[in-house]
C-alpha positions, 0 to 999 in steps of 0.5 A: 712276059711270064719269064720276067719278074714283076719289077721287070714287067713294070719297067717294060710297060713304062717304056714308050712305043718309040723307046721300045722300037729303038731298043728292038732296033738295037738288038737286030729287029728290022723296020719291016718287022717293027712296022707290023707290030702293035704296042702289045707285040712290041712289049712282048718282043722286048720282054722276050729280049730281056728274058734271053739277055739280049738287052745286055752287050756281050761280054766279048765286046771290045770297048776300045780300052787298053790298060797297058796303053793307058798306063803308058800314056799316063807315064808319058804325061807324067814325064812330060809334066816333070820335064815341063816343071823342070824347065820352068824351074830352070827358067825361074833360076835363070831369071833369078841369076840374071836379076842378081847379076844385074843388081851386082853390076849396078852396085859395082857401077855405083861403087865405081861412080862413088869412088870416082866422085870421092877422088875428084872431091879429094882432089878438089878439096886438097890443100893445094887445090883449095889454096890455089882456088882462094888465092886466085880469087883474092889476089886482085884485091890485095897489095903487099904490106907497107913498112910503116906500123899504121900500114901494117894495121890497115893491111891486116884489117883489109885482108881480114875483110877480104877473107870474110868476103870470100869465106876463106877457111881458117886453115888456109888464111896463114898460107894465103897471107904469105905472098903479101908480107914484106921481107921483114915480116917474112923473116919474122914468120920464118922464126916462128914455132912450127905449131903456130906457123899455120895459124893466121892470128898467131902470125898476125900477132907476132908481126904486129908485136915485132913492130911494137904495136901494143894496145897502147900503141893502137890507142896512141895512134888513134888519138894522134892520127891526123888527116893529110891534105891528099886524103879523103875523109872516107879513107881517114875514117877507115884508118881510125876505125881500123885502129880502134878495132885493133885496140878493142880486139887487143883488149879482148873486148867481145861485147858492148858492156865490156867496151863501155868498161874499157872506155871508162877505165881509159878515161879514169887512168888519164887523170890518175897521179903518176904513182897511182897510174904505175900501181894500176899498170902493174896490176893490169900486167897480171890480169888475164885480158891485160886491163882491169874492169871498171869495178876492179880498177876503182877498187885498185885506185881506192886501195892505193889512195888509202895507203898513200899520201897526196904526194904518192908517198906510201904510209903505214900506221900502227897502234898508238901512232897518231 
């Protein structure tokens, strides 16, 4: 151990016997040689190996590492990774395109269904289609209007009730009315202005006016209508109700207060003198609704009375005249 440094000597001494045998075997000692050695001989033998450099593998030993080969392997792995990455990218793009294509197809199908539904709805909601549908629904409930004025009133009240029952749109009512008009009424409608020809209320009012049915006519019919022997009380009451409805509607009465005012005014006018009544009627002719409210009627009657004598002769006064 003389050729070893102090540090090397200390490291050798720390090795176990088994470790020494293993190291000596690795440098070429046989089992027979080692069996006859004690620990001191083993230490001396390993120290000699260290001194001679036998404890290190020779520089010419081939460790099995080829740099060029390893570089080629690395390049191959790199190309393989890039190829796999490119394939994965193409796969993702393909799936994305497939999803976009499916979405476009779904949108196209949805748009086609919407167009088909819109076309069916347009066909269903066209004027001709709607008129036919409602016309078929009401035809079993209606008859052609009669020639008498009272029958005309009842006819219109009845058809309006049918329209209300079947919820007939207002833009179809005038057209659905046409098949049930008599010859005279059709002739009247044919002479109407084209702007009001399709308005049910305008058609109804023109026909009633041609039959000389005014608010006064409705009231006279209501007061004079008698029940026939073959007529039930239910039918009689229905006629009276229809006449009263037409009278109230013609006076443009829309609430209970206005109805009360109309009834009181009619009662007041029934007891006026001829001259005062003429005056009231002339004033009513200029009113928007065709009649005066209670307050205005009372004012008109009092004004007439203050300017006329008891015999309806007008009077004038001047300063200095008794």
